[in-house]
C-alpha positions as CSV (number, residue, x, y, z in Angstrom):
1,M,-28.3,65.6,-90.6
2,A,-30.6,63.2,-92.3
3,M,-33.4,64.5,-94.5
4,M,-36.8,64.3,-92.8
5,P,-39.2,61.8,-94.6
6,H,-41.9,63.6,-96.5
7,Q,-45.3,63.3,-95.0
8,K,-48.5,63.5,-97.0
9,I,-49.2,67.1,-97.7
10,I,-52.8,68.2,-97.4
11,E,-52.5,71.9,-97.9
12,G,-54.8,71.9,-101.0
13,S,-57.5,69.8,-99.4
14,R,-59.2,72.1,-96.9
15,S,-62.3,71.6,-99.1
16,D,-63.1,70.3,-102.5
17,E,-63.4,73.9,-103.7
18,T,-59.7,74.6,-103.1
19,R,-58.5,71.7,-105.3
20,F,-56.4,72.8,-108.2
21,T,-55.9,70.1,-110.8
22,L,-53.3,69.3,-113.4
23,R,-55.9,69.7,-116.1
24,E,-56.6,73.3,-114.9
25,L,-52.9,74.1,-115.0
26,I,-52.2,72.9,-118.5
27,S,-55.3,74.8,-119.6
28,L,-53.9,78.2,-118.6
29,P,-52.8,80.4,-121.5
30,F,-49.1,80.5,-120.5
31,M,-49.0,76.6,-120.6
32,R,-50.4,76.5,-124.1
33,G,-48.5,73.9,-126.1
34,T,-48.0,71.4,-123.2
35,G,-48.1,67.8,-124.4
36,V,-49.5,65.0,-122.3
37,L,-47.1,62.1,-123.3
38,A,-48.5,59.5,-120.8
39,G,-50.9,59.1,-117.9
40,E,-53.7,61.1,-119.4
41,R,-56.4,59.4,-117.3
42,N,-54.9,61.0,-114.2
43,V,-54.6,64.6,-115.4
44,Y,-57.4,65.5,-112.9
45,R,-55.1,64.9,-110.0
46,P,-54.8,67.8,-107.6
47,I,-51.5,69.6,-107.4
48,S,-50.4,71.7,-104.4
49,R,-47.0,73.0,-105.6
50,V,-44.3,72.9,-108.3
51,N,-40.7,71.9,-107.8
52,V,-38.1,72.5,-110.5
53,A,-35.1,70.2,-110.1
54,E,-32.4,68.5,-112.0
55,A,-32.7,64.7,-112.3
56,A,-29.8,64.1,-109.9
57,D,-31.7,65.8,-107.1
58,A,-35.3,64.9,-108.0
59,V,-35.9,61.9,-105.8
60,A,-34.5,63.7,-102.7
61,W,-36.7,66.7,-103.4
62,A,-39.9,64.9,-104.4
63,G,-43.0,65.5,-102.3
64,S,-46.7,64.5,-102.3
65,R,-49.0,66.3,-104.7
66,E,-46.2,68.0,-106.6
67,L,-45.7,68.7,-110.2
68,L,-42.0,67.7,-110.5
69,V,-40.4,69.6,-113.4
70,L,-37.1,68.1,-114.6
71,S,-34.9,70.8,-116.0
72,G,-31.9,68.7,-117.0
73,Y,-30.3,65.3,-116.5
74,S,-26.9,66.5,-115.2
75,G,-25.0,63.9,-117.2
76,H,-27.4,61.0,-116.5
77,N,-28.8,59.0,-119.3
78,G,-32.2,60.6,-119.2
79,A,-34.4,57.8,-120.4
80,D,-32.7,55.1,-118.2
81,W,-32.9,57.4,-115.2
82,L,-36.6,58.3,-115.7
83,R,-37.6,54.6,-116.2
84,S,-35.8,53.5,-113.0
85,Y,-37.3,56.2,-110.8
86,I,-40.9,56.5,-112.0
87,P,-42.0,53.8,-109.6
88,E,-40.3,55.6,-106.6
89,L,-41.8,59.0,-107.6
90,A,-45.3,57.4,-108.0
91,K,-44.9,55.9,-104.5
92,R,-44.0,59.3,-103.1
93,G,-47.3,60.7,-104.4
94,I,-46.0,62.9,-107.2
95,S,-49.0,64.2,-109.2
96,A,-47.1,64.5,-112.4
97,I,-43.7,64.8,-114.1
98,G,-43.0,67.7,-116.4
99,L,-40.1,67.6,-118.9
100,A,-38.5,71.0,-119.6
101,D,-37.5,71.8,-123.2
102,N,-33.9,70.6,-122.6
103,C,-35.1,67.1,-121.6
104,S,-35.5,64.7,-124.4
105,L,-36.5,61.0,-124.2
106,G,-35.1,60.3,-127.7
107,A,-35.6,56.9,-129.1
108,R,-36.8,55.5,-125.7
109,S,-39.9,57.8,-125.8
110,A,-42.5,55.1,-126.5
111,E,-41.0,52.8,-123.8
112,I,-40.9,55.5,-121.1
113,C,-44.5,56.6,-121.9
114,E,-45.6,52.9,-121.6
115,W,-43.8,52.6,-118.3
116,A,-45.4,55.9,-117.0
117,D,-48.9,54.7,-118.1
118,K,-48.3,51.5,-116.1
119,Y,-47.8,53.5,-112.9
120,G,-50.5,56.0,-113.7
121,M,-47.9,58.8,-113.8
122,P,-48.9,61.8,-116.0
123,L,-45.8,62.7,-118.1
124,L,-45.9,66.2,-119.6
125,Q,-43.7,67.8,-122.3
126,L,-43.6,71.5,-121.3
127,P,-43.6,74.3,-124.0
128,A,-40.2,75.6,-125.0
129,N,-41.0,79.3,-124.1
130,L,-42.2,78.5,-120.6
131,E,-40.4,80.4,-117.8
132,L,-39.8,77.7,-115.3
133,A,-38.9,80.1,-112.5
134,D,-42.4,81.6,-112.7
135,L,-44.3,78.3,-112.6
136,P,-44.2,77.7,-108.8
137,G,-45.6,81.2,-108.0
138,V,-48.3,80.9,-110.6
139,V,-49.6,77.6,-109.2
140,A,-49.4,78.9,-105.6
141,E,-51.4,82.0,-106.5
142,R,-54.0,80.0,-108.4
143,I,-54.6,77.7,-105.4
144,V,-54.9,80.7,-103.1
145,S,-57.4,82.4,-105.3
146,Q,-59.6,79.3,-105.0
147,G,-59.4,79.1,-101.2
148,A,-61.0,81.9,-99.1
149,D,-60.2,80.1,-95.9
150,L,-56.5,79.9,-96.9
151,L,-56.5,83.6,-97.6
152,V,-58.0,84.5,-94.3
153,E,-55.4,82.4,-92.4
154,L,-52.6,83.8,-94.5
155,N,-53.7,87.3,-93.7
156,E,-53.9,86.5,-90.0
157,R,-50.4,85.2,-90.0
158,L,-49.0,88.3,-91.7
159,Q,-50.8,90.6,-89.3
160,R,-49.4,88.7,-86.3
161,M,-45.9,88.9,-87.6
162,T,-46.2,92.6,-88.5
163,R,-47.4,93.5,-85.0
164,L,-44.5,91.6,-83.6
165,L,-42.0,93.7,-85.5
166,L,-43.9,97.0,-84.8
167,E,-43.7,96.2,-81.1
168,G,-39.9,96.2,-81.3
169,N,-39.3,92.7,-79.9
170,G,-36.2,92.2,-82.0
171,F,-35.2,90.1,-85.0
172,H,-34.6,86.9,-83.0
173,A,-38.1,87.1,-81.5
174,F,-39.5,87.5,-85.1
175,L,-37.6,84.4,-86.3
176,D,-38.6,82.4,-83.2
177,A,-42.3,83.2,-83.9
178,M,-41.8,82.1,-87.5
179,E,-40.3,78.8,-86.2
180,T,-43.3,78.2,-84.0
181,M,-45.7,79.0,-86.8
182,L,-44.0,76.8,-89.4
183,G,-42.9,74.0,-87.1
184,N,-39.4,74.2,-88.6
185,P,-36.2,76.2,-87.9
186,V,-35.7,79.5,-89.8
187,V,-32.5,81.1,-91.1
188,V,-31.7,84.4,-92.7
189,V,-28.5,84.6,-94.6
190,R,-26.9,87.7,-96.0
191,E,-23.8,88.3,-98.1
192,Q,-20.8,89.4,-96.1
193,D,-22.9,89.3,-92.9
194,K,-23.6,86.9,-90.0
195,T,-26.3,84.2,-90.2
196,W,-29.5,84.8,-88.2
197,L,-30.9,81.6,-86.6
198,S,-34.2,80.8,-84.9
199,Q,-34.3,79.3,-81.5
200,E,-34.0,75.6,-82.4
201,L,-30.8,76.1,-84.2
202,R,-29.4,78.6,-81.7
203,E,-29.8,76.1,-78.9
204,A,-28.6,73.1,-80.8
205,E,-25.3,71.4,-79.8
206,S,-22.2,73.0,-81.3
207,V,-21.0,69.6,-82.7
208,E,-24.2,69.4,-84.7
209,M,-24.4,73.1,-85.6
210,W,-21.0,73.7,-87.0
211,P,-21.3,71.6,-90.2
212,L,-24.8,72.9,-90.6
213,L,-23.7,76.5,-90.3
214,Q,-21.0,76.0,-92.9
215,S,-23.8,75.1,-95.4
216,L,-26.1,77.8,-94.2
217,T,-24.2,80.7,-95.8
218,Y,-25.1,83.1,-98.6
219,R,-22.5,81.5,-100.7
220,Q,-24.2,78.1,-100.4
221,I,-27.9,78.9,-100.7
222,G,-28.3,82.6,-101.5
223,K,-26.7,83.1,-104.9
224,A,-27.7,79.7,-106.3
225,S,-31.4,79.7,-105.1
226,N,-34.5,80.7,-106.9
227,D,-37.9,81.0,-105.2
228,G,-38.6,77.5,-104.1
229,Y,-36.8,74.4,-102.7
230,A,-33.1,73.8,-102.5
231,L,-31.0,70.9,-101.2
232,L,-28.2,71.4,-98.7
233,P,-25.1,69.2,-99.0
234,N,-26.2,67.3,-95.9
235,A,-29.4,66.2,-97.8
236,C,-31.7,68.5,-95.7
237,R,-34.3,70.2,-97.9
238,I,-35.0,73.9,-97.4
239,Y,-37.4,76.4,-98.8
240,V,-35.6,79.5,-99.9
241,K,-37.1,83.0,-100.7
242,P,-34.8,85.9,-101.7
243,V,-35.3,88.9,-99.5
244,P,-35.8,92.3,-101.2
245,A,-32.3,93.9,-101.4
246,Q,-31.5,96.5,-98.8
247,R,-28.6,98.9,-99.4
248,G,-27.1,96.7,-102.1
249,K,-26.7,93.6,-99.8
250,Q,-28.5,90.5,-101.0
251,A,-30.2,88.2,-98.5
252,S,-32.4,85.1,-98.4
253,L,-35.0,83.7,-96.0
254,A,-34.8,79.9,-95.6
255,V,-36.8,77.4,-93.7
256,L,-35.4,73.9,-93.1
257,E,-37.8,70.9,-93.4
258,R,-36.3,69.5,-90.2
259,N,-39.4,68.5,-88.3
260,R,-42.2,68.3,-90.9
261,S,-43.0,68.9,-94.6
262,L,-44.0,72.5,-95.4
263,E,-47.6,73.0,-96.6
264,L,-48.8,75.5,-99.2
265,L,-49.9,77.9,-96.5
266,D,-46.4,77.8,-95.0
267,T,-44.6,78.5,-98.3
268,L,-47.0,81.4,-99.1
269,S,-46.4,82.8,-95.6
270,I,-42.6,82.6,-96.2
271,D,-42.9,84.3,-99.5
272,R,-44.8,87.3,-98.0
273,M,-42.7,87.4,-94.8
274,A,-39.5,87.9,-96.9
275,S,-40.6,91.5,-97.3
276,L,-40.9,91.9,-93.6
277,V,-37.5,90.4,-93.1
278,G,-36.1,92.9,-95.6
279,L,-37.6,95.8,-93.6
280,E,-36.2,94.4,-90.3
281,L,-32.8,93.9,-91.8
282,A,-32.8,97.6,-92.9
283,N,-33.7,98.5,-89.3
284,V,-30.9,96.2,-87.9
285,E,-28.4,97.8,-90.3
286,A,-29.4,101.3,-89.2
287,V,-29.0,100.4,-85.5
288,R,-25.8,98.6,-86.3
289,E,-24.3,101.7,-87.9
290,V,-25.0,103.8,-84.8
291,E,-23.7,101.1,-82.4
292,G,-20.7,100.6,-84.7
293,K,-19.6,104.2,-84.3
294,Y,-19.8,103.9,-80.5
295,L,-17.9,100.6,-80.6
296,D,-15.2,102.0,-82.9
297,H,-14.6,104.9,-80.5
298,F,-14.6,102.6,-77.5
299,L,-12.0,100.2,-79.1
300,Q,-9.8,103.1,-80.3
301,D,-9.8,104.7,-76.9
302,W,-9.2,101.3,-75.2
303,L,-6.2,100.5,-77.4
304,S,-4.7,103.9,-77.1
305,G,-5.0,104.0,-73.3
306,K,-7.6,106.6,-72.9
307,I,-9.7,104.3,-70.7
308,V,-7.8,104.5,-67.4
309,S,-9.7,102.3,-65.0
310,E,-11.9,99.2,-64.8
311,T,-14.9,101.3,-63.8
312,D,-14.5,103.5,-66.9
313,W,-14.1,100.4,-69.0
314,K,-17.2,98.8,-67.7
315,L,-19.3,101.9,-68.3
316,R,-18.0,102.4,-71.9
317,A,-18.3,98.7,-72.7
318,E,-21.9,98.6,-71.6
319,V,-22.8,101.7,-73.6
320,S,-21.1,100.5,-76.8
321,G,-22.3,96.9,-76.7
322,C,-18.9,95.3,-76.2
323,P,-19.5,91.5,-76.1
324,I,-16.3,90.7,-74.1
325,P,-17.2,89.8,-70.5
326,E,-15.6,91.8,-67.8
327,G,-12.3,90.3,-66.6
328,T,-11.6,88.3,-69.7
329,P,-7.9,88.2,-70.7
330,V,-7.4,89.9,-74.0
331,C,-4.6,90.4,-76.5
332,A,-4.0,93.1,-79.1
333,V,-3.2,91.8,-82.5
334,L,-2.2,93.9,-85.5
335,I,-3.3,92.5,-88.9
336,G,-0.7,93.2,-91.6
337,V,-2.6,93.5,-95.0
338,Q,-1.3,94.6,-98.4
339,S,-4.4,96.1,-100.0
340,A,-5.6,98.3,-97.1
341,D,-4.5,101.6,-98.9
342,S,-7.3,103.7,-97.5
343,G,-9.0,104.4,-94.2
344,E,-12.4,103.4,-95.6
345,R,-11.0,100.0,-96.7
346,L,-9.7,99.4,-93.1
347,R,-13.1,100.5,-91.6
348,E,-14.9,98.1,-94.0
349,M,-12.6,95.3,-92.9
350,S,-13.1,96.0,-89.3
351,R,-16.9,96.0,-89.7
352,R,-16.8,92.7,-91.6
353,L,-14.6,91.1,-88.8
354,R,-17.0,92.2,-86.1
355,L,-19.9,90.4,-87.8
356,E,-18.1,87.1,-87.9
357,T,-18.2,84.5,-85.2
358,L,-15.3,82.1,-85.7
359,R,-15.0,78.8,-83.9
360,E,-11.5,79.7,-82.8
361,T,-12.3,82.9,-80.9
362,G,-16.0,83.4,-80.7
363,E,-16.7,87.2,-80.9
364,L,-14.1,89.2,-82.7
365,L,-13.6,92.9,-82.0
366,A,-11.8,94.9,-84.7
367,A,-11.0,98.6,-85.2
368,S,-9.0,100.7,-87.6
369,M,-6.2,102.5,-85.8
370,G,-4.9,105.2,-88.1
371,E,-3.3,103.1,-90.9
372,D,-3.4,99.9,-89.0
373,L,-6.1,97.2,-88.5
374,A,-6.3,96.0,-84.9
375,L,-8.0,93.0,-83.3
376,V,-8.9,92.8,-79.6
377,L,-8.8,89.0,-79.1
378,P,-10.5,87.4,-76.0
379,I,-8.3,84.6,-74.7
380,A,-10.0,81.5,-73.1
381,Q,-7.1,79.8,-71.3
382,E,-6.6,79.0,-67.7
383,K,-2.9,79.6,-67.3
384,P,-1.7,81.9,-70.0
385,G,2.1,82.4,-69.9
386,E,3.0,78.8,-69.2
387,N,4.7,76.8,-71.9
388,D,1.5,74.9,-72.8
389,G,-0.4,78.1,-72.8
390,E,2.1,79.8,-75.1
391,E,1.8,76.9,-77.6
392,A,-2.0,77.0,-77.5
393,F,-1.9,80.8,-78.1
394,A,0.4,80.4,-81.0
395,S,-1.8,77.7,-82.4
396,L,-4.8,79.9,-82.0
397,L,-3.2,82.7,-84.0
398,T,-2.3,80.3,-86.8
399,E,-5.8,78.9,-87.1
400,L,-7.3,82.4,-86.9
401,L,-5.0,83.7,-89.6
402,E,-6.2,81.1,-92.1
403,K,-9.8,82.2,-91.5
404,L,-8.9,85.9,-91.8
405,K,-7.1,85.3,-95.1
406,A,-10.3,83.8,-96.6
407,L,-12.6,86.3,-95.0
408,L,-10.7,89.4,-96.0
409,G,-9.4,88.2,-99.3
410,E,-5.8,88.8,-98.1
411,P,-3.7,85.7,-98.8
412,E,-0.5,87.5,-97.8
413,A,-1.9,88.7,-94.4
414,R,0.3,88.4,-91.3
415,L,-0.5,88.7,-87.6
416,Y,1.6,90.5,-85.0
417,A,0.6,89.9,-81.4
418,G,1.4,91.6,-78.1
419,R,1.3,90.0,-74.7
420,I,-1.9,88.8,-73.1
421,A,-3.4,91.5,-70.8
422,H,-5.3,90.3,-67.7
423,R,-6.7,93.7,-66.9
424,S,-8.4,96.1,-69.2
425,E,-5.8,98.8,-68.7
426,G,-3.1,96.4,-70.0
427,L,-4.4,96.4,-73.5
428,Q,-2.6,99.6,-74.4
429,A,0.8,98.0,-73.7
430,S,-0.3,94.9,-75.6
431,W,-1.1,97.0,-78.7
432,A,2.2,98.9,-78.4
433,Q,4.0,95.5,-78.3
434,A,2.0,94.3,-81.4
435,K,3.2,97.3,-83.3
436,R,6.8,96.8,-82.1
437,A,6.6,93.2,-83.2
438,R,5.7,94.3,-86.7
439,Q,8.5,96.9,-86.7
440,V,11.1,94.4,-85.6
441,A,9.8,91.8,-88.1
442,E,10.0,94.2,-91.0
443,V,13.3,95.7,-90.2
444,C,15.0,92.4,-89.3
445,G,13.4,90.5,-92.2
446,L,11.8,87.9,-89.9
447,T,9.9,85.1,-91.6
448,G,6.7,83.5,-90.5
449,E,3.0,84.5,-90.8
450,T,2.5,85.0,-87.1
451,V,5.0,87.1,-85.0
452,L,4.6,87.2,-81.2
453,Y,6.3,89.9,-79.2
454,D,7.4,87.4,-76.6
455,K,9.1,85.3,-79.4
456,L,11.3,88.1,-80.8
457,G,14.2,87.0,-78.6
458,V,17.5,88.7,-79.4
459,Y,16.0,90.8,-82.2
460,S,14.0,92.9,-79.8
461,L,17.3,93.8,-78.0
462,L,19.3,94.4,-81.2
463,Y,16.5,96.6,-82.5
464,L,16.9,98.8,-79.4
465,I,20.6,99.4,-79.8
466,P,21.0,103.0,-80.9
467,S,23.3,104.1,-83.7
468,G,26.6,105.2,-82.3
469,E,30.3,104.8,-82.2
470,E,30.2,101.4,-80.3
471,R,27.7,100.0,-82.8
472,E,29.9,101.0,-85.7
473,Q,33.1,99.7,-84.1
474,F,31.5,96.3,-83.5
475,L,30.2,96.0,-87.1
476,N,33.6,97.3,-88.5
477,R,35.3,94.6,-86.5
478,Y,33.2,91.5,-87.4
479,A,31.1,92.4,-90.5
480,L,32.7,95.1,-92.6
481,P,35.9,93.0,-93.5
482,L,33.7,90.2,-94.9
483,Q,31.5,92.6,-96.8
484,L,34.6,94.3,-98.4
485,A,36.0,90.8,-99.3
486,D,32.8,89.8,-101.0
487,R,32.8,93.0,-103.0
488,K,36.3,92.3,-104.2
489,G,35.2,88.7,-105.3
490,G,36.0,87.0,-102.1
491,G,33.5,84.1,-102.6
492,R,30.1,84.8,-100.9
493,L,31.6,84.8,-97.4
494,M,28.8,86.6,-95.6
495,E,26.2,84.3,-97.2
496,T,28.3,81.2,-96.3
497,L,28.8,82.3,-92.7
498,E,25.1,83.0,-92.3
499,M,24.1,79.6,-93.7
500,F,26.7,78.0,-91.5
501,F,25.0,79.3,-88.4
502,R,21.5,78.4,-89.7
503,C,22.8,74.9,-90.2
504,N,24.1,74.8,-86.6
505,G,27.7,74.5,-87.8
506,N,27.1,71.5,-90.0
507,I,29.4,71.9,-93.0
508,K,27.8,69.1,-95.1
509,L,24.3,70.6,-94.7
510,T,25.7,74.1,-95.4
511,S,27.2,72.9,-98.7
512,E,23.9,71.2,-99.7
513,R,21.9,74.4,-98.9
514,L,24.3,76.6,-100.9
515,F,24.7,74.0,-103.7
516,A,28.4,74.2,-103.3
517,H,31.1,71.5,-102.9
518,Y,32.0,70.5,-99.4
519,N,35.6,71.5,-99.9
520,T,34.5,74.9,-101.2
521,I,32.6,75.6,-98.0
522,V,35.6,74.5,-95.9
523,Y,37.8,76.9,-97.9
524,R,35.4,79.8,-97.4
525,L,35.2,79.2,-93.6
526,E,38.9,79.1,-93.3
527,K,39.2,82.3,-95.2
528,I,36.6,84.0,-92.9
529,Q,38.7,82.9,-89.9
530,A,41.8,84.3,-91.4
531,I,40.3,87.7,-92.4
532,L,38.8,88.2,-89.0
533,N,41.4,86.4,-87.0
534,V,38.8,84.3,-85.2
535,S,38.2,80.6,-84.6
536,L,34.8,79.1,-85.4
537,D,35.6,76.5,-82.8
538,D,35.7,79.1,-80.1
539,P,32.1,79.7,-78.6
540,E,32.9,83.3,-77.8
541,D,34.1,84.1,-81.3
542,R,31.0,82.3,-82.8
543,L,28.7,84.4,-80.5
544,Q,30.4,87.6,-81.7
545,L,30.1,86.7,-85.3
546,H,26.5,85.6,-85.0
547,L,25.5,88.8,-83.2
548,A,27.3,90.9,-85.9
549,L,25.3,89.1,-88.6
550,K,22.0,89.8,-86.8
551,L,22.9,93.4,-86.1
552,G,24.0,93.9,-89.7
553,Q,20.6,92.7,-90.9
554,I,18.8,95.4,-89.0
555,T,21.3,98.2,-89.8
556,P,20.7,100.2,-92.9
557,G,23.6,99.5,-95.2
558,G,24.8,96.8,-92.8
559,T,24.7,94.0,-95.5
560,P,25.8,94.1,-99.1
561,G,23.1,94.5,-101.7
């Protein structure tokens, strides 16, 4: 998204009485010690706001009637940079340039000052003890104190927005009203929470919105922002105001300069509305907690089979605020995590997942089920069950897992999925299948980060074979003799046979995988055939041996330690 060109800002010019000049600013007590290095003839210029920026971002952030404070050069040669950009900053209507204590012109000082004088640009050396973060607010308050009309309009705005919240129209209605008032889209970002968007962004095309949403996160603009302007990676300038913390979660209110430049009245409105946003977020959190309990109970009953009909499902879904439309195919997925050692940890994970909207799945429903973390995954596919549908489903799970790892901070997480259910009452079976997939994967030592019940193959059958005389006889015939030979120093026969099958009977590849000579592998295979009195060239014998290996893997004590 391209940055909007900055228009001439006239917020401080409602009347001559509301003009706040550079001379008045440097005369304030907290600015004592400010040196005017150049452009002294223009110190009576009006200023409407202050931007504190590093040199690398200054030109992109620059706006008319601003005092642009450079807080560092970010590795640039300061003097060369300043000399090259003074003409551009003057063209943009900057009122003055302030140099923070950590900016030094060094030996080029006289040259730069002469260049600034040529373009009529006041150049200030700010005092060392000046708190740069406080400067924008001080200037804004000073301008407001000189403008009665500005105060009246600001108060009217606040009253309108307060009434809107008191009438209970909802958070989106509040943000939409802010968008209309400011002429730019509005965003509220909160740590470990979803992003709230005003109407212009909610209705934008997804192709345009996805990269923008990636930059509109608390990680991007919340932690790194002070009161004032910030620059998104896509070069769009935003005005950011931290929201008063509610229940320990930090949040920020941001307005994108997408349609027009913000005026002083706009930034003052944003500063004061941040408190209203904080109150509404607290209200949203309280409502969410109540709704979350209903949704938890609904999901737990749905997964455990206590909702027995479509009618019951529809009633319960409506009451609990379930976002999955009626008739949507769903799948139960069990998330295997390592650090979920408490019920509270699982409940926190499920709450976090329900707040996320991922591109792969849209709305996610999650619930803690005893010691397990369950997902109810809506499936958007026309013909699930066909080969192409199965591949798409497997791909969906793989993409989803990568997002879940980052979101939950669980790099070792795995997903176990049941079959897709096309009716609500089928979810219980899907959840039982997901749990069975995990059991079989753990007992059989299956690899892979996503395990689908329908992909278990022969393992699901072997897992169901009960312990008994027939099972023991089969293992004693095809597995035990090789185990005993290995224990007596027979030469890694079980390992060799297993790798032989993995390599589809390719002796050369088997030798490479086991780092053994080709003739050594041939010798071991001949010994296996002699001990068991079988032929590896006989398909029936190979089947028996292969099944014995698989069955031995899922039988306690079935393989040597």
